[in-house]
C-alpha positions in Angstrom: 23.7 -47.9 55.8 26.7 -48.2 53.5 28.3 -51.3 54.8 25.8 -53.9 56.3 27.3 -56.2 58.9 27.6 -59.8 57.9 25.9 -62.1 60.3 27.5 -65.5 60.2 25.4 -68.6 60.8 28.0 -70.9 59.1 31.5 -71.7 60.1 33.0 -75.0 61.3 29.5 -76.6 60.9 29.6 -75.7 57.2 33.1 -77.1 56.7 32.0 -80.3 58.4 28.8 -80.5 56.3 30.8 -80.0 53.1 33.2 -82.8 54.0 30.3 -85.1 55.0 28.3 -84.4 51.9 31.2 -84.9 49.5 32.5 -88.1 51.1 29.0 -89.6 51.3 28.2 -88.5 47.7 31.4 -90.0 46.3 30.8 -93.2 48.2 27.3 -93.6 46.8 26.2 -95.5 43.7 25.8 -93.5 41.5 28.1 -90.8 42.7 26.5 -87.4 43.5 27.1 -84.1 45.1 24.7 -81.4 46.4 24.4 -78.4 44.2 24.8 -76.0 47.1 28.5 -76.6 47.2 29.1 -75.0 43.8 29.0 -71.6 45.4 32.4 -70.7 46.8 33.7 -67.3 45.7 34.8 -68.5 42.3 31.6 -70.5 41.7 29.5 -67.5 42.6 31.4 -65.4 40.1 31.0 -68.0 37.4 27.3 -68.3 38.0 26.9 -64.5 37.6 28.7 -64.9 34.2 26.3 -67.7 33.3 23.3 -65.4 33.9 24.6 -63.0 31.2 25.0 -65.8 28.5 22.8 -65.6 25.4 21.7 -69.2 25.9 20.7 -68.7 29.5 17.1 -67.4 29.2 16.0 -67.7 32.9 17.6 -64.5 34.2 16.5 -62.1 31.4 13.0 -63.6 31.3 12.5 -63.4 35.1 14.0 -59.9 35.2 11.5 -58.8 32.6 8.7 -60.3 34.7 9.9 -58.6 37.9 10.1 -55.2 36.1 6.6 -55.6 34.7 4.8 -57.0 37.7 6.5 -56.0 41.0 4.4 -52.9 41.3 1.4 -55.3 41.5 3.3 -57.4 44.0 3.6 -54.2 46.2 -0.1 -53.5 45.9 -1.0 -57.1 47.0 1.6 -57.4 49.7 1.2 -53.9 51.1 3.9 -51.6 52.4 6.3 -52.1 55.3 7.4 -55.7 54.8 10.8 -57.0 55.6 12.1 -58.6 52.3 14.0 -61.9 53.1 15.9 -63.1 50.0 17.0 -66.8 50.1 20.2 -67.5 48.1 20.7 -63.8 47.3 24.1 -64.2 45.5 24.8 -61.0 43.6 21.2 -59.7 44.5 21.1 -58.5 40.8 17.4 -58.9 40.6 16.6 -57.5 44.0 16.5 -53.8 43.0 13.6 -54.6 40.5 11.6 -55.7 43.5 12.7 -53.1 46.1 12.1 -50.2 43.7 8.5 -51.2 43.1 7.3 -52.0 46.6 7.6 -50.1 49.9 9.8 -52.3 52.1 10.8 -51.6 55.7 14.0 -53.8 55.6 16.0 -56.2 53.5 17.8 -59.3 54.6 20.0 -61.2 52.2 20.8 -64.9 53.0 23.5 -66.8 51.1 26.1 -69.5 51.8 28.9 -67.5 50.1 29.8 -64.9 52.7 32.4 -62.9 50.9 30.3 -62.6 47.7 27.3 -61.7 49.9 29.1 -59.0 51.7 30.1 -57.3 48.3 26.6 -57.5 46.9 24.7 -56.2 50.0 27.2 -53.3 50.4 26.5 -52.2 46.9 22.7 -52.6 47.4 22.9 -50.6 50.6 24.5 -47.7 48.7 21.7 -47.8 46.1 19.0 -47.8 48.9 20.5 -45.6 51.6 17.3 -45.2 53.6 16.6 -49.0 53.7 18.0 -51.1 56.5 20.0 -53.9 55.0 21.5 -57.0 56.6 23.6 -59.9 55.2 23.3 -63.3 56.8 25.8 -66.0 55.8 23.9 -69.2 56.2 22.7 -72.3 54.3 19.1 -71.6 53.6 18.4 -75.3 53.3 18.6 -75.3 57.1 16.5 -73.2 59.6 17.4 -69.5 59.5 17.6 -67.3 62.5 16.5 -63.9 61.1 18.2 -60.8 62.5 16.5 -58.4 64.8 16.1 -56.0 61.9 13.2 -58.2 60.7 11.6 -57.9 64.2 7.8 -58.2 64.2 7.6 -56.8 60.6 5.4 -58.7 58.2 7.7 -60.6 55.8 8.0 -61.1 52.1 10.2 -64.0 51.1 12.0 -63.7 47.8 13.3 -66.8 46.1 14.1 -66.0 42.4 16.0 -67.9 39.7 14.0 -71.1 39.9 16.5 -72.3 42.5 13.6 -74.4 43.9 14.3 -76.6 40.8 17.6 -77.7 42.2 15.8 -79.9 44.7 13.9 -83.2 44.4 10.2 -82.7 45.0 10.1 -84.0 48.5 13.1 -81.9 49.5 11.6 -78.9 47.7 8.4 -79.3 49.8 10.5 -79.5 53.0 12.4 -76.3 52.0 9.2 -74.4 51.3 7.9 -75.5 54.7 11.1 -74.3 56.3 10.6 -70.9 54.6 7.1 -70.9 56.0 8.3 -71.4 59.5 11.1 -68.9 59.2 8.9 -66.2 57.7 6.0 -66.7 60.1 2.2 -66.1 60.0 1.0 -63.5 57.5 4.1 -63.9 55.4 4.1 -63.9 51.6 6.6 -65.6 49.2 7.6 -64.4 45.7 9.2 -67.2 43.8 10.5 -67.8 40.3 9.8 -71.2 38.7 11.1 -72.4 35.3 8.6 -74.1 33.1 8.9 -77.3 31.0 10.0 -76.6 27.5 11.8 -78.0 24.4 15.1 -79.6 25.3 16.6 -77.8 22.3 16.1 -74.6 24.4 17.0 -76.2 27.8 20.2 -78.0 27.1 22.1 -75.1 25.6 21.2 -73.0 28.7 23.2 -75.5 30.8 25.9 -76.3 28.1 26.7 -72.9 26.6 29.0 -72.5 23.6 31.5 -70.4 25.6 32.0 -73.2 28.2 31.2 -71.1 31.2 28.8 -73.6 32.7 31.5 -76.3 32.2 33.9 -74.1 34.2 31.2 -73.7 36.9 30.7 -77.5 37.1 34.4 -78.3 37.1 35.1 -75.7 39.7 33.5 -78.0 42.3 36.4 -80.4 41.8 38.9 -77.6 42.3 37.1 -76.6 45.6 37.2 -80.2 46.8 40.9 -80.4 46.1 41.5 -77.1 47.9 39.3 -77.5 50.9 39.4 -81.3 51.4 43.0 -82.1 50.5 41.7 -83.8 47.3 43.7 -85.2 44.5 41.0 -85.2 41.9 42.5 -84.8 38.4 40.3 -82.0 37.1 41.6 -82.3 33.6 40.3 -85.9 33.5 36.7 -84.8 33.9 34.3 -83.2 31.4 31.0 -81.4 31.8 27.9 -83.4 30.7 24.3 -82.2 30.4 21.2 -84.4 30.0 17.5 -83.8 29.8 15.7 -86.4 31.9 12.1 -86.4 30.4 10.6 -88.8 33.0 11.8 -86.6 35.9 11.3 -83.3 33.9 14.7 -82.1 34.8 18.1 -81.0 33.4 20.9 -83.0 34.9 24.5 -81.8 35.1 27.2 -84.5 35.6 31.0 -84.6 35.8 32.1 -87.5 33.6 35.4 -89.2 33.9 37.1 -89.1 30.5 39.4 -92.0 31.6 39.9 -94.3 34.5 40.9 -92.2 37.6 42.0 -92.8 41.2 42.1 -90.1 43.8 41.8 -89.3 47.4 39.5 -86.8 49.2 40.0 -86.1 52.9 42.3 -89.1 53.1 39.7 -91.5 51.6 40.4 -93.3 48.4 38.1 -93.4 45.4 38.2 -94.7 41.8 36.1 -94.1 38.8 36.0 -95.9 35.5 35.9 -94.1 32.1 32.4 -92.8 31.4 31.3 -92.9 35.1 29.8 -89.7 36.3 29.3 -87.6 39.4 25.7 -86.3 39.3 26.3 -82.7 40.4 23.1 -80.8 39.8 19.4 -81.1 38.9 17.2 -78.3 37.6 13.6 -79.5 37.7 11.1 -77.8 35.4 7.4 -77.4 36.3 4.1 -77.2 34.5 1.6 -74.7 35.7 -0.4 -77.1 37.9 2.8 -78.8 39.1 4.1 -75.5 40.5 0.9 -74.6 42.3 0.7 -78.1 43.8 4.3 -77.9 45.0 3.7 -74.6 46.7 0.5 -75.7 48.4 2.3 -78.9 49.7 4.9 -76.6 51.1 2.4 -74.4 53.0 1.9 -71.6 50.5 -1.3 -70.7 48.7 -0.6 -69.0 45.3 -2.6 -65.7 44.9 -1.0 -64.2 41.7 1.0 -65.7 38.8 2.7 -64.1 35.9 4.4 -65.7 32.9 6.2 -64.4 29.8 4.5 -64.5 26.4 6.3 -67.7 25.4 5.4 -69.5 28.8 9.1 -70.1 29.5 9.1 -68.9 33.1 6.7 -68.0 35.8 6.7 -65.6 38.8 4.3 -66.6 41.6 3.2 -64.7 44.7 1.9 -66.9 47.4 0.4 -66.4 50.9 1.4 -68.5 54.0 -1.3 -71.0 54.7 
């Protein structure tokens, strides 16, 4: 199946949601924007560059865990499952899973349709006997899975510690949504980043080459392009903080001077030093991660971590 069809579950609704989220976020105190809107085509490309940076440990650590332990995942999960990947992006880690289990189908879900089409087409070439589908959708909302998944038992795949982008209550709701989408008898393989020294964490989100800064600032470019914005991108700078009380990395866009601008016809102003809180990346202790999963309707049955306890891979069963 060389060119999997792209099933769209976004469109005018996504455009309206982007507008609503940005206007509401810029009107709030403090200003904030949801991290999901980073991922237009350019944002997705920049994120893939981030994953290759020397400071960005999560990708190489999780990839090593997948390589070492996915054969065991296959033994526990059993053959013939439909693998449903939430936030698939480039699907760069996916082959490490698919090669080591015996899947019956693969469904990639992502909000960036063009990027998703490219990645699933390449994956389908690498796995010519595996049925592959691409679903352009926002996985933070209920997903209608394609017929391909049918009545197959399902294995959700949520790598990259993307769960860390969400506040705990929202993360629990998301895990419950996955539980409903995947159904009874489902399993979930999830990557979760662990709490560690800020001296390791901060450079991972504020790299020397400035790629993460470009990724953060690209959101302003997208707002200007898609919402008729006049945000002066050059007047903002990338700011990263470790919030120890909340156990999270925070990314902000900080005004380097007083600025006035419009977005979708609405006027805004920011004073020098004021920020737009653009992303959180929560980190979890071992017990915290297990509690989070159980609250979301999943019972952990296997867990693997690297030798330095930087990152964990958890396989869980639907409760």
